[in-house]
LONUKE-896804 format. One record per residue: x, y, z of N, C-alpha, C, O in turn. Coordinates in steps of 0.02 Angstrom, whole numbers, plus 50000, padded with zeros to 5 digits. Layout:
LONUKE-896804
XYZXYZXYZXYZ
...
***
This chain:
LONUKE-896804
497225065951299497045059351272497585054351288498175055351272
497395048951321497875043851340498065039351282497725039251231
498595035551290498805031051237498295025551225498005022851272
498185023851162497735018451143498135013451102498395015151048
498175007451126498585002451092498144996451076497854993251120
498104994851012497714989250990498184983850965498614985150922
498104977750991498514972250966498154969050907497564967550910
498524968150853498244965050793498354957450797498914955050805
497804953750790497824946550799497724942850734497464937250733
497934945750679497834942650614498244936250606498744935150641
498004932050560498384926050544499024927850506499044933150475
499534923650510500144925150472500004925650398499564922350371
500384930050365500344930850293501024929350262501514932550280
501034924450217501664922650185501574923150109501014923850085
502124922850074502104923650001501674918249968501374919449916
501644912349999501244906949970500494908449975500084905449940
500304913150019499604915150026499394920249975498804921649968
499874923049938499744928549892499634926049821499944921249800
499204929549786499124928249714499724931449678499914936949695
500004928149628500564931149592500364937349553500804941349534
499724938249542499474944149507499224949249559498744947749595
499534955149565499324959949617498614962449607498284964149656
498374962649546497684964749534497194959749565496694961649595
497344953249555496914948149585496974948249662496474947249696
497574949449688497664949849760497284955749790496964955149842
497314961549756496944967349780496194966049779495844967649827
495944963149725495234961649721495024956849777494484957549805
495444951949792495294947249846495224950949913494754949749951
495694955449927495664959149991495084964049992494774965050044
494944967149935494364971649933493724967749945493284970049982
493654961849915493074957649927493024955650001492484955650030
493594954050032493604952350103493354958150145492984957150194
493554964250127493344970150165492584971150159492264972850208
492314970150100491584970650092491234965150132490734966450165
491504959050128491194953450164491204954450239490744952350274
491724957750264491784959250335491394965450356491394967350414
491044968450308490644974450319491054980250349490834983850393
491674980850323492084986650340491724992850312491524992850254
491644998150352491305004150326491675007050266492275008350268
491315008050211491575011050150492265008250131492755011950129
492295001850117492954998950100493245001650036493845000850023
492835004849994493085007649931493395014549940493645017449892
493375017250001493675023850013494435023150019494685018450049
494785027949988495515027849995495785034949997495475039649972
496365035650027496705042050031497145042749969497585038649956
497015047949931497395049449870497895055049885497695060349909
498525053849872499045058849884499335061149817499515057049774
499375067749810499655070849750500195075849771500275077249830
500545078449721501075083349734500995089149685500905088149625
501015095249712500965101249670501635102549635502145099349651
501635107249588502245108549549502805111549592503385111549571
502635114149652503155116749696503385111549747503785113049791
503125105349740503325099949784502885099049845503015094549886
502375103149854501935102649912501475096549905501115095949856
501495092049954501045086249951500345087949975500245092750012
499865084049953499175085049973498805078349972498905074349926
498395077150022498025070850027497295072250041497115077150073
496865067850015496155068250028495845061450015496155057149983
495245060350041494905053950032494435054349972494045059049965
494485049249929494045048649871493775041449871493965037349913
493325039949824493015033349821493215029749757493195032649702
493395023449764493545019149707492885017349673492435014549705
492825018849609492205017549572492275011949521491775009349497
492885010149505492995004649458493695001949469494165005749480
493754995349467494414992249474494444986249427494014981849429
494964986049387495104980349344495844980449326496224984249356
496044976449278496754976149262497024982449228497624983049218
496574987049211496794993549185496954998449241497285003449229
496724997049302496875001449357496275003249400495764999949399
496365008649438495865011049486495565017549461495935022149442
494905017949460494565023949434494205027549490493845024549530
494295034149493493915038449538493705044649499493955045949444
493235048449527492955054249492493025060449535493025060149597
493085066149501493185072449536493055078349490492885077549432
493145084249518493105090449479493795091749448494295091749483
493805092849383494445094049348494755100849364495305102349342
494395105049403494675111449425494895111249498495085116349526
494855105449529495025104749600495785104949609496165104749561
495985105249672496695105349686497035098949662497575099149634
496705093149674497005086949652497105086749577497615084249552
496615089449540496665089549467497225094249445497595092749398
497295099949478497845104549463498515101149475498985102049436
498565097349530499175093649543499315088549488499875088049463
498795084849469498895079549420499075082149351499375078649311
498885088349337499045091349272499795092349264500055092349208
500155093049320500875094249316501285088349341501865087549323
500975084149384501335078349411500835072549418500465072249467
500825067949369500335062549370500495056849418500075052349426
501075056849449501235051549496500835052449560500825057849589
500515047049583500075047349641500195041249686500505036349666
499935041749747499915036149793499205035549820498875040549833
498975029349828498315028049855498375023249914498755018449912
498005024749968498035020650028497335018550049496905022750061
497225011950052496605009050076496735006450147497195002350157
496345008650196496435006450265495805002750288495265005650293
495884996350302495334992050324495484989650395495624983750406
495434994250443495644992850511495254987050543495564983050579
494604986350533494244980950567494524973950551494454969350591
494854973250492495154966750476495914967150476496264962750451
496184972650505496894973450517497304973050452497814969650449
497064976550401497404976550337497424983450307497004987750321
497924984550266497934990450223498284988550157498684983950154
498114992250105498424991150040498624997950013498255002850017
499234998149984499475004249952499575002949878499744997449857
499445008149839499555007849767499915014249746499745019649768
500415013549703500745019249673500705018449597500725012949571
500655024149562500625023749490500505030549459500585035749491
500325030449395500195036549357499445037349347499095032449331
499195043349356498485044849346498375048349279498765052649260
497855046349245497675049449182496915050049178496555046149209
496675054849140495955055649131495665049649093495975047149046
495075047549114494735042249077494395045149016494335051249009
494175040848971493815043148912493175046848932492845044848980
492995052248897492375055948914491765051548915491305052848955
491735046348874491155041948872491065038348938490505037248961
491615036348969491575032949034491335037749088490935035949130
491585044049086491365049049134490625050549124490255051349173
490395050949061489695052249047489255046749077488755048049110
489455040449066489065034749089489015034749166488485033549194
489585035949199489555035949272489145041849298488755041049345
489235047749269488865053649292488115052449287487745054249333
487885049449233487175048149224486915042849271486315042449283
487355038749299487145033549346487055036349417486765032849460
487285042349429487245045149497486545047749512486165049249466
486365048249576485715051149594485665058349570486175061849567
485065060649553485005067549527485305072849574485615077649551
485215071949640485485076849687486245077249683486535082649688
486565071449674487295071449669487535074649604488045078149604
487165073549550487345076749487487295084349492487735087949470
486755086649522486665093849531487225096849573487495102149557
487385093449628487905095949673488585096249638488955101049647
488745090949600489395090849565489435096449513489965099449505
488885097649478488885102949427488915109849458489195114449428
488635110649518488595117249549489225119149587489385125049591
489585114249614490135115749660490775117949624491005114349579
491055123649643491725125549618492255122549663492595126149700
492335116049661492725112349710493415115249720493775116949673
493605115849784494255118349807494335125849802494845128549824
493835129349774493885136649769493625140049832493195137249867
493885145849847493655149649906492955152449893492825155349840
492505151449941491835154349937491705158450000492005157150053
491255163249994491145167850050490755164950108490875166850165
490305160250094489875157650147489515151350123489525149750064
489215147850171488795142150153488195144450112487965140950067
487935150350129487365152950092487535153950018487115152749974
488145155950004488365156849935488375150049899488165149549841
488615144949933488615138249905487905135849892487755133049839
487465136849941486775134649935486435138049876486025135049841
486605144449864486295148049808486545145249742486155144949694
487175143149739487425139949677487025133649662486835132449604
486885129749714486505123549704485775125249686485475121749645
485505130449717484815132449702484745134549629484265132749595
485235138449604485205140549534485235134549488484865134249438
485665129749503485715123749461485075119749464484855117049413
484755119449522484135115749529483565119049491483145115649462
483555125749492483045129349453483135128249378482655127849341
483775127849357483905126849285483735119749263483515118649207
483845114949309483705107849293483265104949348483505101049388
482625106749350482185104649405482095097149410481935094649464
482185093449355482125086249358482785082849377482815076749382
483305086949387483965084249406484355081249350484905078649360
484095081749289484435078649232484945083449201484895085149142
485425085449242485935090049219486465086149180486675080749203
486695088549123487225085049087487895085549124488005090149163
488335080849111488985081049144489365087249121489465088349061
489595091349169490005097149150490685094949123490935089649140
490965099049080491625097449053492155097249107492675093949099
492025100749163492535101049216492455095449268492735095949323
492075090349252491985084849300492075078249263491805077249209
492465073749293492575067349260493035062849300493185064149358
493255057549268493635052449303494375052449287494615055149237
494745049149333495455047649324495545040149334495195037049373
496025037449299496225030549309496955030449333497385033449302
497075027049388497755026049413498005019449384497725014149397
498545019849346498855013749318499435011749364499945015149365
499355006349401499835004849454500515002449428500564999049378
501025004549465501705001949455501944998449518502464995149518
501564999149573501744996149637501124994749678500664998949681
501094988949709500594987349759500964985249823501494982149820
500674987049880500944984449943500364982149987499864985749994
500434976150015499914973250057500194972450128500714969350138
499824975150176500034975150247499504971750289498914973250284
499734966950330499284963550376499554964150446500124962350459
499144966650492499364967950561499504961450599499144956550592
500044961650638500234955950681500394958550751500484964550761
500434954050798500564955850867501234959450874501704958250836
501274963850924501884967350943502144971750886502734973450884
501684973750841501864977950784502364974650737502704978050698
502404967950740502864964350695502454961850636502334955850628
502244966650594501754965450542502044961650482502654961150474
501594959150440501784956150376501664961250321501124964150316
502174962250279502124966950223502424963850160502954960750162
502064964550105502314962150041502214967449988501684970649984
502724968349947502714973349894502764969849826503184965549815
502304971849782502344969749711502604975849673502314981249675
503154974849638503444980249599503494978249526503734972849509
503244982649483503224981049412503924981349383504314985949397
504084976349341504724976149307504604973849235504044972349216
505124973749196505044971849126504834964549119504574962549067
504954960549172504784953449170504124951849204503944946049212
503764956949226503134955849261503124959249329503314965049334
502914955649381502864958449448503324954649495503274948549502
503774958349528504214955549577503894956349646503674961849663
503874950949685503584951149752504154950849804504564946249802
504164955549850504654955749903504314956449970503824960249977
504564952950021504344954150090504724960150116505334960750107
504374964650150504684970550180504664969850256504194967050284
505164972450289505164972550362504614977250387504474982250354
504304975750444503754980050468504004986750493503604990850515
***
């Protein structure tokens, strides 16, 4: 595979272009990504660390965002959940390449209230509810046929798809302590700004590319 080099032609980004509130700035960029029809702009890479220090990353979907943080849903028996049980510090990366932007978030993850998980689970399509209840996420299985049989058993038990939310499935909220906004520029001389939480609010710093 030969080298592929894309020049980023974005407009300059300066501190005067930024909202002093990182939550408002993130929402602005997320809205821009939706408006630009970036594929799945709510997808982000979530990085966690196990108790032995081993890092792990995977893609999840942002399901709620407000001044309380970022909410995603998963199986509480998954590898990410096992990591979060011992080390709640996480990093999240949103990559919106078509508009030459990315946003990073660091913070602490905590389980959301069961009522919020219940409400979101019931809003999902029946097939997705059945699949979430049937899957032993991150566990070793013998074959695809074994997985399919798990789903078949769940479907036979709940033929209308109205399966209740399992106790082992629910949401996490990331409460941010850091935001970073990156905008691509020519010659890899990008614009980067970091919002870091302090006792006086949010400090904004320009970072070298």
